[in-house]
C-alpha positions as CSV (number, residue, x, y, z in Angstrom):
1,X,14.3,8.6,-16.6
2,X,13.0,12.1,-16.8
3,X,13.0,14.6,-13.9
4,X,9.2,14.5,-13.8
5,X,9.2,10.7,-13.4
6,X,11.7,11.0,-10.5
7,X,9.5,13.5,-8.8
8,X,6.5,11.2,-9.3
9,X,8.3,8.3,-7.7
10,X,9.2,10.4,-4.7
11,X,5.6,11.3,-4.4
12,X,4.6,7.7,-4.6
13,X,6.8,6.9,-1.6
14,X,5.3,9.8,0.3
15,X,1.8,8.7,-0.5
16,X,2.2,5.1,0.7
17,X,3.9,6.3,3.9
18,X,1.0,8.7,4.5
19,X,-1.6,6.0,3.9
20,X,0.2,3.4,5.9
21,X,0.7,5.7,8.9
22,X,-3.0,6.8,8.8
23,X,-4.1,3.2,8.8
24,X,-2.0,2.4,11.8
25,X,-3.0,5.5,13.8
26,X,-6.7,5.3,12.9
27,X,-6.7,8.6,11.0
28,X,-9.8,9.5,8.9
29,X,-7.8,11.1,6.2
30,X,-10.4,11.0,3.4
31,X,-12.9,12.7,5.6
32,X,-10.5,15.5,6.5
33,X,-9.1,16.1,3.0
34,X,-11.0,17.0,-0.1
35,X,-10.4,14.5,-2.9
36,X,-9.1,15.9,-6.2
37,X,-11.8,17.4,-8.4
38,X,-14.5,17.5,-5.7
39,X,-16.4,20.4,-4.1
40,X,-16.6,22.3,-7.4
41,X,-13.0,23.5,-7.4
42,X,-10.4,23.1,-10.0
43,X,-9.7,19.6,-11.3
44,X,-6.6,17.6,-10.4
45,X,-3.2,18.8,-11.5
46,X,0.2,17.3,-12.0
47,X,2.4,17.4,-8.8
48,X,4.0,20.6,-7.9
49,X,6.1,22.0,-5.0
50,X,3.3,21.4,-2.5
51,X,3.6,17.7,-3.1
52,X,7.4,17.9,-2.6
53,X,6.7,19.8,0.7
54,X,4.5,16.9,1.8
55,X,7.4,14.5,1.2
56,X,9.8,16.7,3.1
57,X,7.4,16.8,6.1
58,X,7.0,13.0,6.0
59,X,10.8,12.5,5.8
60,X,11.2,14.8,8.9
61,X,8.6,12.7,10.7
62,X,10.5,9.5,9.8
63,X,13.6,10.8,11.6
64,X,11.6,10.9,14.9
65,X,9.5,7.7,14.4
66,X,11.6,5.6,12.0
67,X,10.0,2.3,12.8
68,X,6.5,3.6,12.1
69,X,6.9,2.8,8.4
70,X,8.1,-0.8,8.7
71,X,11.6,0.3,7.7
72,X,14.8,0.1,9.7
73,X,13.6,-0.8,13.2
74,X,10.8,-3.4,12.5
75,X,7.4,-3.1,14.1
76,X,5.8,-6.1,15.6
77,X,2.3,-7.3,15.3
78,X,0.5,-9.3,18.0
79,X,-1.8,-12.1,16.7
80,X,-4.3,-13.4,19.3
81,X,-4.9,-17.2,19.5
82,X,-7.6,-18.5,17.3
83,X,-10.6,-20.6,18.1
84,X,-9.6,-23.8,19.8
85,X,-6.3,-22.3,21.0
86,X,-7.7,-21.3,24.4
87,X,-9.6,-23.5,26.8
88,X,-12.5,-21.1,27.6
89,X,-14.8,-18.8,25.7
90,X,-15.0,-16.5,28.7
91,X,-11.3,-15.6,28.9
92,X,-10.5,-17.7,31.9
93,X,-9.0,-21.1,31.2
94,X,-9.5,-24.1,33.5
95,X,-6.5,-24.7,35.8
96,X,-5.6,-27.9,34.0
97,X,-5.5,-26.4,30.5
98,X,-2.7,-24.0,29.4
99,X,-3.5,-20.9,27.4
100,X,-1.7,-20.5,24.1
101,X,0.1,-17.1,24.1
102,X,-0.4,-14.6,21.3
103,X,2.1,-14.8,18.5
104,X,4.1,-11.8,17.8
105,X,5.3,-11.0,14.2
106,X,7.6,-8.5,12.7
107,X,5.7,-6.4,10.2
108,X,7.0,-5.9,6.7
109,X,6.0,-3.2,4.3
110,X,6.2,-4.0,0.6
111,X,5.8,-1.2,-1.9
112,X,5.8,-0.9,-5.7
113,X,5.2,2.2,-7.8
114,X,3.5,2.6,-11.2
115,X,4.4,5.7,-13.3
116,X,3.2,6.6,-16.8
117,X,6.1,6.0,-19.3
118,X,6.1,9.6,-20.6
119,X,5.4,11.2,-17.2
120,X,1.9,12.3,-18.4
121,X,-1.4,12.0,-16.6
122,X,-3.5,8.8,-16.6
123,X,-7.2,9.6,-16.6
124,X,-9.8,8.3,-14.2
125,X,-11.9,6.1,-16.5
126,X,-8.9,4.2,-17.8
127,X,-7.6,3.7,-14.2
128,X,-10.8,2.4,-12.9
129,X,-11.3,0.1,-15.9
130,X,-7.8,-1.4,-15.3
131,X,-8.5,-1.8,-11.5
132,X,-11.8,-3.5,-12.2
133,X,-10.2,-5.9,-14.7
134,X,-7.9,-7.1,-11.9
135,X,-10.9,-7.8,-9.6
136,X,-9.7,-5.2,-7.1
137,X,-12.3,-3.8,-4.7
138,X,-12.9,-0.2,-3.8
139,X,-13.2,0.3,-0.1
140,X,-11.5,1.5,3.1
141,X,-9.8,4.9,2.8
142,X,-11.4,5.4,-0.7
143,X,-8.7,3.3,-2.4
144,X,-8.6,-0.2,-4.0
145,X,-7.7,-3.5,-2.4
146,X,-7.1,-7.1,-3.1
147,X,-9.4,-8.7,-0.5
148,X,-9.2,-12.2,0.9
149,X,-11.3,-13.5,3.8
150,X,-12.7,-10.0,4.3
151,X,-9.2,-8.5,4.8
152,X,-7.0,-6.4,2.5
153,X,-3.9,-8.3,1.2
154,X,-2.5,-5.3,-0.7
155,X,-3.8,-1.9,-1.7
156,X,-3.6,0.6,-4.6
157,X,-3.7,4.4,-4.2
158,X,-3.0,7.4,-6.4
159,X,0.4,9.0,-6.4
160,X,-1.3,12.4,-5.7
161,X,-2.2,13.1,-2.0
162,X,-4.4,12.1,-0.3
163,X,-4.2,9.0,-2.6
164,X,-7.9,8.5,-3.0
165,X,-9.3,6.7,-6.1
166,X,-13.1,7.4,-5.8
167,X,-15.0,5.9,-8.8
168,X,-17.6,8.6,-8.3
169,X,-15.0,11.2,-9.3
170,X,-13.3,9.3,-12.1
171,X,-14.6,11.7,-14.9
172,X,-12.8,14.6,-13.4
173,X,-9.8,12.8,-12.0
174,X,-6.3,12.1,-13.3
175,X,-3.0,11.0,-11.8
176,X,0.5,10.4,-13.2
177,X,0.6,7.0,-11.5
178,X,-0.3,4.6,-8.7
179,X,1.4,3.2,-5.5
180,X,0.8,-0.4,-4.6
181,X,1.6,-1.5,-1.1
182,X,1.2,-4.4,1.3
183,X,1.8,-4.9,5.0
184,X,2.7,-8.5,6.1
185,X,1.4,-10.5,7.8
186,X,-2.1,-10.5,6.4
187,X,-4.9,-12.9,5.4
188,X,-2.8,-14.5,2.6
189,X,0.3,-16.7,2.7
190,X,3.3,-14.3,2.2
191,X,4.6,-16.1,-0.9
192,X,1.2,-16.1,-2.5
193,X,0.6,-12.5,-1.5
194,X,3.8,-11.1,-3.0
195,X,3.3,-13.2,-6.2
196,X,-0.2,-11.8,-6.7
197,X,0.8,-8.3,-5.9
198,X,3.7,-8.3,-8.4
199,X,1.5,-9.9,-11.1
200,X,-1.3,-7.4,-10.5
201,X,1.1,-4.5,-10.6
202,X,2.6,-5.5,-13.9
203,X,-0.8,-6.1,-15.4
204,X,-2.0,-2.6,-14.3
205,X,1.2,-1.0,-15.7
206,X,0.7,-2.8,-19.1
207,X,-2.9,-1.5,-19.3
208,X,-1.9,2.0,-18.3
209,X,1.2,2.4,-20.6
210,X,3.3,2.7,-17.5
211,X,6.5,1.3,-15.9
212,X,6.9,-0.5,-12.5
213,X,9.4,0.8,-10.0
214,X,10.6,-0.6,-6.7
215,X,10.6,1.1,-3.3
216,X,14.0,2.6,-4.2
217,X,12.5,4.2,-7.3
218,X,14.5,1.9,-9.6
219,X,12.9,0.0,-12.5
220,X,11.4,-3.2,-11.2
221,X,13.4,-5.7,-13.3
222,X,13.1,-9.5,-13.2
223,X,16.2,-9.5,-10.9
224,X,14.6,-7.0,-8.6
225,X,11.5,-9.3,-8.5
226,X,13.6,-12.3,-7.5
227,X,15.3,-10.2,-4.7
228,X,11.9,-9.0,-3.4
229,X,10.5,-12.6,-3.4
230,X,13.6,-13.8,-1.6
231,X,13.2,-11.0,1.0
232,X,9.6,-12.0,1.7
233,X,10.5,-15.7,1.9
234,X,13.3,-14.9,4.4
235,X,10.8,-12.7,6.4
236,X,8.3,-15.5,6.4
237,X,10.8,-18.1,7.5
238,X,12.1,-15.8,10.3
239,X,8.5,-15.4,11.5
240,X,7.5,-19.0,11.2
241,X,5.0,-18.4,8.4
């Protein structure tokens, strides 16, 4: 693997962390940052030292808030009871009817990276054509999502900060790769979600002349896929899903 590919994979990890944190904190990142190629400035460029600085800053932040990224100390997610699980629509149950407590789940972050085989740029029109062919939807945070029941199952962003993939800017946009990430639990069954995420990631990589890497920036082999699937299944069992 070339030095450039290693740098791109590091950037991918930083990008997914930044997007994940912004989604959990309610940041409005796309409104505060100018997407590549917009506002009449120079077009997008391959990552340089400023991108590495971003990764260093995120790594320093991790040391203080390690569990913010679903790694190490797991986060938990509170799921409120659904319709029929409480005895009153007005929030106060009759004395004879018990109220079902909210379920609490441990969150799990799943991340894959797509990097061009030669470490060169992939141009916007080709990226958006590939994303459309996989029935991915452009939406929240100006990135693409697999949507089920109105919720994102997994998402796809650019390796270059701020990660946006705006179709309106595809003619002037390029990136060396993509980051694909998912936070469990979500609207899909965990086993189905990871199966779809992996299949979609491999299909995108094939269309973009790229390779798939895991969260540790290693080639995502068939064995790595089995390990990831087993991890998700163990997580699902542990959380009663």
